[in-house]
Each structure stands twice: as C-alpha cells, then as structure tokens.
C-alpha positions as a printed NumPy array, in Angstrom:
array([[ 78.742, 110.813, 141.618],
       [ 80.193, 109.172, 144.937],
       [ 83.449, 107.336, 144.761],
       [ 83.655, 103.703, 145.575],
       [ 84.512, 103.75 , 149.321],
       [ 85.401, 101.125, 151.82 ],
       [ 82.044, 101.329, 153.348],
       [ 80.548, 100.526, 149.767],
       [ 82.91 ,  97.499, 149.462],
       [ 82.162,  96.392, 153.039],
       [ 78.569,  96.245, 152.343],
       [ 79.008,  94.252, 148.978],
       [ 81.282,  91.89 , 150.641],
       [ 78.82 ,  91.304, 153.414],
       [ 76.061,  90.507, 150.766],
       [ 78.317,  88.556, 148.673],
       [ 79.352,  86.223, 151.607],
       [ 75.407,  85.598, 152.15 ],
       [ 75.07 ,  84.725, 148.335],
       [ 78.366,  82.73 , 147.934],
       [ 79.007,  81.163, 151.417],
       [ 82.635,  80.068, 151.903],
       [ 83.663,  76.387, 151.635],
       [ 85.351,  74.823, 154.63 ],
       [ 88.947,  76.009, 155.193],
       [ 90.125,  72.324, 154.844],
       [ 88.927,  72.025, 151.431],
       [ 90.083,  75.344, 150.413],
       [ 93.74 ,  74.779, 151.233],
       [ 93.66 ,  71.921, 148.775],
       [ 93.709,  74.354, 145.857],
       [ 97.438,  73.745, 144.599],
       [ 97.287,  76.31 , 141.708],
       [ 96.956,  79.337, 143.957],
       [100.131,  81.315, 145.272],
       [ 98.056,  82.405, 148.522],
       [ 95.662,  80.731, 150.721],
       [ 92.359,  79.887, 148.968],
       [ 90.37 ,  81.852, 151.758],
       [ 92.438,  85.093, 150.783],
       [ 91.772,  84.492, 147.029],
       [ 88.271,  83.863, 147.695],
       [ 87.698,  87.017, 149.839],
       [ 89.574,  89.054, 147.102],
       [ 87.118,  87.55 , 144.336],
       [ 84.222,  88.518, 146.536],
       [ 85.599,  91.982, 147.065],
       [ 86.033,  92.549, 143.267],
       [ 82.513,  91.211, 142.486],
       [ 81.344,  94.05 , 144.787],
       [ 83.091,  96.527, 142.595],
       [ 81.71 ,  95.188, 139.75 ],
       [ 78.109,  95.643, 141.128],
       [ 79.019,  99.13 , 142.331],
       [ 80.234, 100.357, 138.8  ],
       [ 77.035,  98.785, 137.254],
       [ 74.823, 100.957, 139.58 ],
       [ 76.794, 104.005, 138.475],
       [ 75.615, 103.406, 135.001],
       [ 72.085, 102.726, 135.996],
       [ 70.9  , 106.613, 135.7  ],
       [ 72.191, 106.534, 131.962],
       [ 70.437, 103.55 , 130.67 ],
       [ 67.622, 105.507, 128.929],
       [ 69.989, 108.211, 127.6  ],
       [ 68.293, 109.697, 124.467],
       [ 69.668, 111.665, 121.825],
       [ 73.113, 109.849, 121.162],
       [ 72.95 , 106.325, 119.859],
       [ 76.559, 105.778, 120.175],
       [ 76.665, 106.649, 123.707],
       [ 73.466, 104.621, 124.475],
       [ 75.062, 101.511, 122.707],
       [ 78.343, 102.048, 124.678],
       [ 76.526, 101.962, 127.858],
       [ 74.442,  98.854, 126.96 ],
       [ 77.781,  97.34 , 125.956],
       [ 79.205,  98.153, 129.438],
       [ 76.284,  96.765, 131.367],
       [ 76.543,  93.458, 129.195],
       [ 80.466,  93.253, 129.807],
       [ 80.303,  94.05 , 133.46 ],
       [ 77.629,  91.381, 133.875],
       [ 79.99 ,  88.937, 132.247],
       [ 82.721,  89.86 , 134.443],
       [ 80.632,  89.146, 137.474],
       [ 79.821,  85.651, 136.014],
       [ 83.417,  84.99 , 135.318],
       [ 84.621,  86.047, 138.91 ],
       [ 81.731,  83.924, 140.381],
       [ 82.93 ,  80.928, 138.364],
       [ 86.482,  81.454, 139.789],
       [ 84.933,  81.797, 143.371],
       [ 83.068,  78.415, 142.691],
       [ 86.084,  76.69 , 141.224],
       [ 88.353,  77.81 , 143.839],
       [ 86.081,  76.581, 146.586],
       [ 85.5  ,  73.296, 144.643],
       [ 88.733,  72.533, 142.917],
       [ 87.73 ,  69.006, 141.998],
       [ 84.538,  69.818, 140.288],
       [ 84.297,  69.511, 136.563],
       [ 81.026,  71.123, 135.828],
       [ 82.382,  74.351, 135.004],
       [ 85.005,  73.845, 132.396],
       [ 88.148,  71.733, 131.349],
       [ 89.106,  70.494, 134.687],
       [ 92.44 ,  72.061, 134.503],
       [ 91.971,  74.566, 137.429],
       [ 94.802,  76.731, 136.642],
       [ 93.766,  77.247, 133.044],
       [ 90.238,  77.849, 134.024],
       [ 91.003,  80.579, 136.557],
       [ 93.478,  82.359, 134.305],
       [ 91.08 ,  82.215, 131.417],
       [ 88.064,  83.425, 133.295],
       [ 89.892,  86.134, 135.425],
       [ 91.756,  87.273, 132.252],
       [ 88.124,  87.817, 130.489],
       [ 86.745,  89.713, 133.634],
       [ 89.689,  92.13 , 133.287],
       [ 89.375,  92.547, 129.432],
       [ 85.53 ,  93.246, 129.661],
       [ 85.656,  96.577, 131.554],
       [ 88.59 ,  97.671, 129.283],
       [ 86.387,  97.121, 126.336],
       [ 83.597,  99.007, 128.118],
       [ 85.793, 102.025, 128.11 ],
       [ 86.948, 101.574, 124.726],
       [ 83.172, 101.961, 123.534],
       [ 83.228, 105.628, 124.731],
       [ 85.539, 106.549, 121.96 ],
       [ 83.941, 109.151, 119.805],
       [ 81.348, 110.279, 122.503],
       [ 81.272, 113.725, 124.168],
       [ 79.922, 112.541, 127.589],
       [ 80.632, 112.854, 131.079],
       [ 79.8  , 109.138, 131.679],
       [ 83.192, 107.907, 130.965],
       [ 84.644, 110.249, 133.509],
       [ 82.153, 109.278, 136.001],
       [ 82.925, 105.545, 135.758],
       [ 86.514, 105.74 , 134.794],
       [ 87.748, 105.592, 138.513],
       [ 85.608, 102.45 , 139.36 ],
       [ 86.741, 100.728, 136.115],
       [ 90.509, 101.21 , 136.837],
       [ 89.782,  99.974, 140.334],
       [ 88.089,  97.058, 138.934],
       [ 90.646,  96.059, 136.286],
       [ 93.53 ,  96.528, 139.011],
       [ 91.929,  94.057, 141.446],
       [ 91.273,  91.447, 138.61 ],
       [ 94.855,  91.704, 137.434],
       [ 95.887,  91.215, 141.019],
       [ 93.601,  88.034, 141.25 ],
       [ 95.498,  86.84 , 138.087],
       [ 98.876,  87.187, 139.834],
       [ 97.533,  84.946, 142.717],
       [ 97.227,  82.083, 139.995],
       [100.135,  79.72 , 139.228],
       [100.81 ,  78.528, 135.883],
       [100.422,  74.767, 135.888],
       [100.213,  72.814, 132.868],
       [100.447,  68.85 , 132.632],
       [ 99.052,  68.147, 129.403],
       [101.045,  65.897, 126.958],
       [102.067,  67.322, 123.651],
       [100.68 ,  64.243, 121.852],
       [ 97.109,  63.379, 121.517],
       [ 95.486,  61.505, 124.495],
       [ 92.538,  60.331, 125.847],
       [ 91.026,  62.464, 128.576],
       [ 87.897,  63.053, 130.746],
       [ 85.757,  65.693, 129.276],
       [ 83.778,  68.259, 131.385],
       [ 80.284,  66.976, 132.311],
       [ 78.702,  69.401, 129.843],
       [ 80.644,  68.101, 126.93 ],
       [ 79.232,  64.662, 126.012],
       [ 81.648,  62.466, 124.254],
       [ 78.928,  60.474, 122.433],
       [ 78.26 ,  63.769, 120.402],
       [ 81.683,  64.198, 119.102],
       [ 80.888,  62.836, 115.6  ],
       [ 78.426,  65.577, 114.974],
       [ 81.116,  67.938, 113.464],
       [ 82.095,  65.219, 110.969],
       [ 78.655,  64.084, 109.886],
       [ 76.908,  65.295, 106.763],
       [ 73.681,  63.412, 107.834],
       [ 72.467,  64.766, 111.177],
       [ 69.397,  65.49 , 113.127],
       [ 69.053,  69.061, 113.625],
       [ 67.113,  70.333, 116.532],
       [ 66.142,  73.48 , 114.419],
       [ 66.334,  74.348, 110.767],
       [ 66.55 ,  77.872, 109.282],
       [ 65.672,  78.464, 105.719],
       [ 65.037,  81.795, 104.177],
       [ 62.569,  80.176, 101.711],
       [ 60.327,  79.116, 104.392],
       [ 61.094,  75.365, 104.109],
       [ 62.526,  75.26 , 107.778],
       [ 61.402,  75.995, 111.208],
       [ 62.536,  79.666, 111.102],
       [ 63.369,  82.022, 108.4  ],
       [ 66.139,  83.806, 110.326],
       [ 68.918,  82.552, 112.407],
       [ 68.182,  84.911, 115.304],
       [ 64.747,  83.164, 115.707],
       [ 66.337,  79.822, 116.002],
       [ 68.905,  81.   , 118.475],
       [ 66.138,  82.731, 120.738],
       [ 64.189,  79.174, 120.597],
       [ 67.329,  77.387, 121.803],
       [ 67.125,  76.184, 125.53 ],
       [ 69.186,  78.099, 128.18 ],
       [ 72.213,  76.379, 129.668],
       [ 71.831,  73.213, 127.612],
       [ 73.949,  70.319, 128.835],
       [ 73.847,  68.689, 125.286],
       [ 74.445,  69.99 , 121.977],
       [ 71.659,  71.802, 120.422],
       [ 71.971,  71.626, 116.541],
       [ 70.793,  74.512, 114.214],
       [ 71.117,  73.883, 110.642],
       [ 71.099,  76.835, 108.427],
       [ 70.172,  76.21 , 104.707],
       [ 72.123,  77.782, 101.929],
       [ 71.267,  81.342, 101.175],
       [ 72.209,  84.892, 102.539],
       [ 70.92 ,  86.079, 105.84 ],
       [ 70.929,  89.68 , 106.02 ],
       [ 70.8  ,  89.913, 109.978],
       [ 72.653,  90.654, 112.977],
       [ 73.032,  87.532, 115.317],
       [ 73.758,  87.605, 119.118],
       [ 74.001,  84.262, 120.883],
       [ 74.011,  85.602, 124.561],
       [ 75.758,  84.006, 127.337],
       [ 72.963,  81.659, 128.557],
       [ 72.906,  79.717, 125.335],
       [ 75.406,  76.919, 125.819],
       [ 76.456,  74.227, 123.653],
       [ 74.896,  75.555, 120.29 ],
       [ 76.346,  73.978, 117.123],
       [ 75.47 ,  75.783, 113.992],
       [ 76.006,  74.033, 110.681],
       [ 75.729,  75.541, 107.221],
       [ 75.699,  74.112, 103.779],
       [ 79.259,  75.215, 103.14 ],
       [ 81.57 ,  78.264, 102.909],
       [ 79.849,  80.833, 100.597],
       [ 76.678,  78.829, 100.464],
       [ 75.365,  79.68 , 103.885],
       [ 76.228,  83.321, 104.509],
       [ 75.152,  85.688, 107.38 ],
       [ 75.6  ,  89.206, 106.458],
       [ 75.75 ,  92.507, 107.994],
       [ 77.133,  96.085, 107.672],
       [ 77.325,  97.878, 111.067],
       [ 80.453,  99.905, 111.434],
       [ 82.118, 102.518, 113.716],
       [ 81.474, 105.315, 111.34 ],
       [ 77.792, 104.493, 111.265],
       [ 77.595, 104.84 , 114.969],
       [ 78.185, 101.617, 116.433],
       [ 80.971, 100.552, 118.853],
       [ 83.405,  98.112, 117.551],
       [ 82.123,  95.371, 119.904],
       [ 78.514,  95.939, 118.806],
       [ 79.485,  96.214, 115.104],
       [ 79.707,  92.435, 114.877],
       [ 77.409,  90.755, 112.396],
       [ 77.663,  87.444, 114.257],
       [ 78.489,  87.517, 118.029],
       [ 78.724,  84.658, 120.487],
       [ 79.074,  84.544, 124.222],
       [ 77.492,  81.189, 125.261],
       [ 80.219,  78.731, 126.084],
       [ 80.843,  75.569, 123.968],
       [ 79.848,  77.217, 120.575],
       [ 80.709,  75.354, 117.426],
       [ 80.301,  76.485, 113.975],
       [ 80.891,  74.505, 110.499],
       [ 80.57 ,  75.364, 106.924],
       [ 79.287,  79.11 , 107.392],
       [ 80.356,  82.409, 106.124],
       [ 80.281,  85.424, 108.56 ],
       [ 80.675,  88.804, 106.646],
       [ 80.592,  92.596, 107.261],
       [ 80.1  ,  94.38 , 103.941],
       [ 80.511,  97.945, 105.415],
       [ 83.78 ,  98.297, 103.44 ],
       [ 87.26 ,  99.838, 104.266],
       [ 86.019, 103.386, 104.407],
       [ 83.931, 102.533, 107.246],
       [ 86.816, 101.671, 109.599],
       [ 85.905,  99.296, 112.529],
       [ 83.321,  96.809, 111.264],
       [ 83.419,  93.211, 112.682],
       [ 82.18 ,  90.207, 110.9  ],
       [ 82.463,  87.712, 113.922],
       [ 83.17 ,  88.338, 117.703],
       [ 83.513,  85.466, 120.042],
       [ 83.668,  85.62 , 123.813],
       [ 82.541,  81.772, 124.033],
       [ 84.966,  79.812, 126.094],
       [ 85.985,  76.396, 124.391],
       [ 84.572,  77.333, 121.065],
       [ 85.265,  75.814, 117.689],
       [ 84.995,  77.329, 114.062],
       [ 85.586,  74.669, 111.605],
       [ 85.534,  75.388, 107.68 ],
       [ 84.163,  78.864, 108.015],
       [ 84.951,  82.23 , 106.363],
       [ 85.29 ,  85.622, 108.122],
       [ 85.154,  88.021, 105.617],
       [ 85.605,  92.144, 106.184],
       [ 88.109,  94.683, 106.145],
       [ 89.17 ,  96.54 , 109.289],
       [ 88.695,  94.35 , 112.578],
       [ 87.023,  91.359, 110.647],
       [ 87.386,  88.694, 113.325],
       [ 87.182,  89.899, 117.128],
       [ 88.592,  87.059, 119.151],
       [ 87.472,  89.115, 122.376],
       [ 88.03 ,  86.582, 125.41 ],
       [ 88.291,  82.935, 126.453],
       [ 89.715,  79.827, 124.73 ],
       [ 88.964,  79.353, 120.976],
       [ 90.145,  77.137, 117.972],
       [ 89.833,  77.712, 114.433],
       [ 90.408,  74.949, 111.741],
       [ 90.45 ,  75.079, 108.106],
       [ 89.044,  78.759, 108.084],
       [ 89.361,  81.517, 105.704],
       [ 90.016,  84.925, 107.378],
       [ 90.544,  88.193, 105.22 ],
       [ 90.633,  91.842, 105.906],
       [ 92.822,  94.794, 106.012],
       [ 93.758,  96.747, 109.265],
       [ 94.008,  94.769, 112.486],
       [ 91.677,  92.088, 110.957],
       [ 92.36 ,  89.243, 113.606],
       [ 92.321,  91.116, 116.849],
       [ 91.116,  90.713, 120.563],
       [ 92.394,  89.226, 123.703],
       [ 91.367,  85.521, 123.668],
       [ 93.597,  82.617, 124.014],
       [ 93.317,  81.283, 120.385],
       [ 94.979,  78.691, 117.945],
       [ 94.442,  78.878, 114.389],
       [ 95.429,  75.7  , 112.369],
       [ 95.259,  74.963, 108.644],
       [ 93.573,  78.367, 108.139],
       [ 94.002,  80.611, 104.959],
       [ 94.6  ,  84.191, 106.175],
       [ 94.409,  87.005, 103.417],
       [ 95.229,  90.487, 103.314],
       [ 92.941,  92.567, 101.013],
       [ 93.277,  95.975,  99.411],
       [ 92.064,  98.584, 101.545],
       [ 92.144, 102.464, 101.37 ],
       [ 94.934, 104.314,  99.466],
       [ 98.099, 104.59 , 101.297],
       [ 96.89 , 102.328, 104.064],
       [ 98.972,  99.622, 105.526],
       [ 97.581,  96.109, 106.144],
       [ 98.211,  94.635, 109.545],
       [ 97.137,  90.948, 110.057],
       [ 97.053,  90.846, 113.788],
       [ 96.425,  93.19 , 116.7  ],
       [ 96.611,  91.074, 119.991],
       [ 95.297,  92.824, 123.131],
       [ 97.211,  91.259, 126.054],
       [ 97.473,  93.908, 128.59 ],
       [ 99.004,  92.121, 131.722],
       [101.897,  89.613, 131.746],
       [ 99.903,  87.043, 133.833],
       [ 97.184,  86.771, 131.216],
       [ 97.236,  83.454, 129.238],
       [ 96.153,  85.137, 126.126],
       [ 97.642,  85.329, 122.605],
       [ 97.52 ,  84.143, 119.197],
       [ 99.052,  80.935, 117.889],
       [ 98.973,  80.55 , 114.117],
       [100.275,  77.033, 112.938],
       [100.084,  75.228, 109.687],
       [ 98.391,  78.253, 107.902],
       [ 98.596,  80.065, 104.66 ],
       [ 99.227,  83.955, 105.042],
       [ 98.998,  85.56 , 101.449],
       [ 97.197,  88.272,  99.632],
       [ 93.674,  88.204,  98.601],
       [ 92.913,  88.357,  94.916],
       [ 92.24 ,  91.996,  94.938],
       [ 95.373,  92.848,  96.633],
       [ 97.747,  90.606,  94.456],
       [ 97.98 ,  92.99 ,  91.515],
       [ 99.262,  95.791,  93.943],
       [100.951,  93.674,  96.423],
       [104.139,  95.727,  96.184],
       [102.268,  98.878,  96.72 ],
       [100.496,  98.055,  99.829],
       [102.796,  97.338, 102.83 ],
       [101.307,  94.259, 104.819],
       [102.608,  93.138, 108.052],
       [102.148,  90.206, 110.416],
       [100.959,  92.237, 113.235],
       [101.356,  95.139, 115.511],
       [101.052,  95.471, 119.389],
       [ 97.459,  96.916, 120.305],
       [ 98.425,  96.418, 124.151],
       [101.538,  96.425, 126.101],
       [101.897,  92.568, 126.282],
       [100.741,  91.768, 122.92 ],
       [101.704,  88.02 , 121.991],
       [101.622,  86.331, 118.784],
       [103.506,  83.398, 117.411],
       [103.62 ,  82.231, 113.752],
       [104.733,  78.7  , 113.334],
       [105.121,  76.043, 110.554],
       [102.912,  78.241, 108.099],
       [103.609,  79.443, 104.67 ],
       [104.277,  83.26 , 104.348],
       [103.884,  84.82 , 100.99 ],
       [105.702,  87.763,  99.393],
       [102.737,  89.894, 100.637],
       [104.519,  90.5  , 103.907],
       [107.03 ,  93.051, 104.356],
       [110.823,  91.846, 104.961],
       [110.579,  93.477, 108.542],
       [107.387,  91.32 , 109.172],
       [105.869,  93.496, 112.089],
       [104.93 ,  97.006, 112.467],
       [104.927,  99.574, 115.352],
       [101.766, 100.736, 116.927],
       [102.987, 104.037, 118.105],
       [106.644, 104.747, 118.296],
       [108.359, 102.486, 120.795],
       [105.119, 101.463, 122.722],
       [105.232,  97.926, 123.802],
       [108.412,  96.905, 121.768],
       [110.158,  95.816, 124.985],
       [107.192,  93.955, 126.714],
       [105.353,  92.416, 123.587],
       [106.09 ,  88.619, 122.686],
       [106.147,  88.155, 118.94 ],
       [107.799,  85.065, 117.548],
       [108.396,  82.967, 114.284],
       [109.293,  79.368, 114.11 ],
       [109.675,  77.058, 111.124],
       [107.92 ,  78.915, 108.668],
       [108.502,  78.947, 104.881],
       [107.708,  80.817, 101.699],
       [109.052,  83.961, 100.03 ],
       [108.029,  86.3  , 102.971],
       [109.185,  83.961, 105.764],
       [112.906,  84.983, 105.78 ],
       [114.123,  86.395, 108.976],
       [117.35 ,  88.331, 107.786],
       [115.565,  91.666, 107.692],
       [112.968,  91.155, 110.462],
       [112.637,  93.767, 113.312],
       [115.06 ,  93.791, 116.088],
       [112.945,  94.762, 118.916],
       [113.449,  93.309, 122.37 ],
       [110.136,  91.518, 122.159],
       [110.702,  89.757, 118.938],
       [111.959,  86.302, 118.847],
       [113.33 ,  83.985, 116.299],
       [112.65 ,  80.455, 117.687],
       [115.107,  77.685, 116.766],
       [113.885,  74.668, 118.982],
       [110.447,  72.798, 119.302],
       [110.956,  73.275, 123.314],
       [110.649,  77.132, 122.78 ],
       [107.435,  76.789, 120.727],
       [105.777,  73.998, 122.649],
       [103.764,  76.328, 124.911],
       [101.861,  77.555, 121.987],
       [100.657,  74.14 , 120.776],
       [ 97.149,  73.192, 121.019],
       [ 97.692,  70.867, 124.022],
       [ 99.488,  73.536, 125.986],
       [ 98.023,  76.949, 124.789],
       [ 94.288,  76.073, 124.932],
       [ 94.311,  72.755, 126.929],
       [ 93.124,  71.211, 123.508],
       [ 93.528,  67.539, 124.623],
       [ 91.039,  68.134, 127.522],
       [ 88.128,  69.357, 125.377],
       [ 88.647,  69.254, 121.455],
       [ 88.377,  65.43 , 121.145],
       [ 84.559,  65.92 , 122.422],
       [ 83.903,  68.315, 119.657],
       [ 84.993,  66.056, 116.786],
       [ 87.09 ,  68.765, 115.112],
       [ 90.3  ,  67.477, 113.669],
       [ 93.335,  69.11 , 115.524],
       [ 97.089,  68.494, 115.806],
       [ 97.94 ,  68.852, 119.482],
       [101.79 ,  69.224, 118.87 ],
       [104.041,  69.795, 115.934],
       [103.138,  66.618, 114.074],
       [101.773,  66.118, 110.569],
       [ 98.747,  68.302, 110.031]])
C-alpha cells in the first residue's frame, strides 16, 4: 500500500482549500487563543484533514472483509472514528476562521478547540486499539498513516492557548444558539410533552428505543424528547453524530432499563460493545439504567459510551463489570448517577465531572483487582480528565462481605498523562490504603496527574498513599479550582440551559 506522500497531501490541501475557503487575514488575526497566526493554524488543520481522508481511503478495500467478524467490526469502527475526526477538525477550522460565532458550541473558543482537537486525536488511537485480537495485515498497513495523523493533531493542540475566564460561582451567560434557554426546565419536569414515546407493550409510538432514535430529526436545533416507559429493552442503541439535542427520559433508575451483553470475548471491539452509545451533541438522559450483562468473565463489556459534547446524565445507572462506562471524548457531566463495575469501570479520554454520584466496586473474578478509573489522556496539551466531586465511593452489596479479600483502587494510568482528581467525596474502607495502582511497572508514574482534595471516610486517609511523582495531596482550594464544573467543563456556559442541578465551585452540593 502506498505511503502518504507530500504529493498526496498537496492534492488534499488543494481540494480542502476549495471546500473550506480561508477567511480574510484581518479576521483570522483576531483569534487570541492561538499561539501562532490563524493562517498557519488553518493551513495545518486543512493538511490534517487531508491525512484523515487519505487514511480512510486505505481502509476502503477492506470494508467488505469476510470471515472475521472482529476485524470487520474494527474496520467499521475506524471509518466511523476517522469520519468523526474529520468533522471535529472541520469545526476547529470554522471556529478559528469565525472566532465570534456561537453556533458551534460554548462560545469559549479555547475550550472548544482543545475539546475538538483532543477528540480528533483520540479517535484514530481508538481505531488502532480495535485491532487487538485480530491477525491481520490491515493494522500494519494503516499504522503509519494513523501515527502521522495523531502527531499532526497533537501538534495542532500545542498551538492553542489555555484561556479560561469563567467565574467559579454560578452566573448568567449567553448560551450557544443550539441550546435554547426556554427548554431548561425539561430536565426537572415530571409532566412534559414528549416528541416520541417508547413502550415495549405497544402503547407508545415505538416498541424499541432504536426506532425512536432513527425517527428523530438530524441536527435538531431544539430539544427532541424521547420518553421511554418502564420496562427492560434488550437492544443495542446507537445515537449517531447527526442526532443533536436528543433528551431521553425514563420512568426511573431500574424502572426503565436498556440492556445488552456484547463483550470483547464474544468478538466485539470494546468501542462497539456498548449497550448504549451516543455521539450526537447535546445529549441528555434522565432516570434510565444502562447495563451490560456479559459478566466479569467476558472482560471488556461497555454499558454506556458517550462521545457527545456537552452531554448530561442525570439520575441514571450504569451497570456492568469491566469497562462499564466509556467516557470516550468531549465534555460530559454526570449528576446523581450510580456507576458500578470491577476493572477500569470508569474509563476513556473525555473531560468529565461527576457530582453527587454513587460509585460502587463489585465482586469480580477470583484474585482480580478492582480499579475504578482508567483515564486515557495521552498528550499534556489535552484538556481531558476525570473530576469526581461530592461522590460516594464504596463497595457494592456483592463485594461487601469480601471487601478485605479484593483489592480495590481509585484508579490506574491507562495512558501516559492520565489525569484524575477525587475531591470532597466519601471514600469507604473498600479502597486500599495506597489508593492507586500501577498499570505496568513505572509506566506514567512521573507524567500522570492524580490528586485528592478534602475527602473523608475510612478509605480517605493519605498517610499510606503512593509516593509517585505524579500523585498530589492538595491542601488549598486554589490548587483544585481548575477541576471544578465552571473551570474544567465550562459548565456555567451551558449547564444552566439543560436544567440539571450542579455546583460550579466548592460550595454546598
């Protein structure tokens, strides 16, 4: 297979300049959050989109590969993931050329660019991870192009300054054009008008959740409410990237349940094993359980995967074992949710805040260690990480009788710059005194950022915690401010429009 040559890139750059004409130089120079001239940034984005297209072409001959379902799934994943990267790069290009436009996202250009570029870099890496367990030449054929792509994306990230002017306290703000303030009460209402109703007994508009999703409009600029009546829905649901602003409301945790059992052992990639997967921006879920029942012996088996930017999960349950909740990319907020599992059951490379959530370690396989988090930040310029605030970290009912026999840790570093902070949370005696676990020897121990701040409970003591260079015991609020809702996910700019409860700083929860 031919390499990605300069000739290829020049061709794609020429085509992309036609598709995405450059804005006048005078406008471009007004982009204050860039470390380089906007024209240089835009040209680099165009070049990177060209690499995405070229790598996708390499996959084309293999799209109808027969005889290996795992390989076919991995190739399908790659095409979807690279297509998403192309979109995210295009959004970045458009925002850089029109820095005052608010149609795309929060209006905080630095945060938007960092979020989208980070996702554009994570996607090709997820693509390559999907080839685990396949005996194929495909991975070798695309690896050079994938490496070139991720290198260029992370170079783009290095061109964006970190600028945050959001106040720590709650405040009023202008919302993005596609988040309508008049709809903000929907998340709190019990009496609401649904656009579509799902009922397994046939009393609604649809009998499956996926049918209702497919019927929803593409790129909706208003909330589209899908009410899912109580019942167990045995199906795999995927809300693709064009389905914006879907709000899914159930009848309560454990009343409305979406259930699946895909797993790595049964031939699925981790990415595609999700019972419920959402990519469309602005997704909101309330009062629903998402579960994967594959069991601990089936290894990676995702209950919920989210790539949805500015997404909210309120009073939901994510139930599984290994890899329960895949916060893959983008900015996400979880409030009053219940999340349970065994190995790395809260993982991914999104920028996420969990508030007032119950996080429960379960009993897994014999002699297996539990790790709650496995955050996947690979580049120091990525804005990603996990902030866990006002939460309860404990053992689930099946683990409590043998809590001393199963070693449970707050997390381990999946990637080199893994970042997680636990603050103002209850930590039970299920957590080992050392708190955190190595991934493989001394990998990432110097470069990770793990921190604890103002936690309490029998497992919150810091005296015997690990002494890695990347581990931090925070003592001042100023040290933890960057991980609050207002700073970490720019929550003051978009969470008020959703109607979800949130605490933007350190105040009463």
